[in-house]
C-alpha positions, 0 to 999 in steps of 0.5 A, a space after each residue: 731897079 737897074 744896076 746903074 741905079 743900084 750903084 748910084 744909090 750905093 754911092 749916095 749912101 756912102 756920100 751921106 755916111 761920110 765914106 766919100 768926102 770931097 771926091 769920088 773914086 775914079 770910074 775905073 776903080 768903081 767898075 772893079 769894085 762893083 764888077 761892072 763896066 765903066 759904061 754902067 758907072 758912067 750912067 750912075 754918075 750921070 744920074 748923080 749929076 742930074 740930082 746935083 750931088 756930084 760935079 764931074 770935072 773932065 779929065 780929073 776927079 769927080 767932085 762931091 757938091 757938099 752944099 747939096 748933101 743936105 738935100 739928101 737928108 730929111 730936114 723937117 720944120 717941127 712947127 709944121 704939119 707936112 708929109 714926108 713926100 712934101 719935105 723931100 720934093 727937092 731932095 729926090 724920089 720918095 717911095 713907100 714900102 707897106 709893112 702892115 695895113 689893117 683896120 681894127 677897133 681902137 685901144 683905150 689910149 687911142 680912143 682917148 687921144 683921137 676922141 673915138 668911141 670903142 666901136 669906131 674903126 681905125 687904120 693901123 699902118 706901118 710904112 718904110 719910107 725910102 728916099 732915092 731907094 735908101 731907107 729913111 723913115 719908119 712910120 707907125 700911124 693910127 688914123 680914124 676911118 670916119 675922119 679920113 675915109 677911103 685910104 687904100 694901098 695905092 694912097 699909102 704908096 704915094 702920099 696920105 697927106 696929099 690925099 687928105 688935102 687934094 681929095 678930101 679937101 681937109 686942112 691941117 691944124 696944129 700938131 703936138 709932138 714929143 721928140 726923143 733919142 732912142 736905141 733901135 729896136 728889131 724893126 729899126 735894125 731891119 727896115 732902117 738898116 741900123 746897127 744895134 748901136 745907132 741912135 734913132 730919132 723918134 717923133 711921137 705926135 698927135 695931129 689935128 685938122 684946122 677944126 681941132 679934130 685929131 686925125 693922126 696918132 703916130 710915131 716916126 723913127 729916123 736913122 740918126 744920119 737921115 733926119 733932123 728937126 728944125 724948131 723956130 721961135 715964133 716970137 
């Protein structure tokens, strides 16, 4: 990542955290803070402007477009089965860091939940998901190999759900979810940039294909200021 991109990401983080509210500091002040040139700061501002996060006013302060800050957050419809990449298409660039990826035999609990035999292999996946370079989610995912064959590192760096829909031509069905607020664990602190006192939004779920075949048993952990779930009454 180039320096102006790193600075843009850091400014974005400060906007989300509320450190910067209505206006950004002047470019000359930020150049001193980041020990760089005004040209580099100007390029960072242009990147944020392209993302519709700020609105530079010529000869004045740079205004933060507060109505667009929600684009940086991860708002998910709790009633739908969509991937993080799909949720975030309007909010920036989604990337993935693979922490662990393996195949193994399922546990007794996984056999029961995913309706597997003891010798059916499962993928065991841990991914850090980043939005515009900022840690946003930590995903622990178990999937049966026989139901979702062919997952590779390349797919994990992109979108598993995109692969399932576009290459395996499978359709999603219902999802059963349990949503809790929890204290961060060691992985949350390391990969979500949490402090020990930051709450974490945890979503545990079993997801099904449209023929009622379970294909995912997972846990997604979100830093408190980087995720929300929207629940709609279907009546």
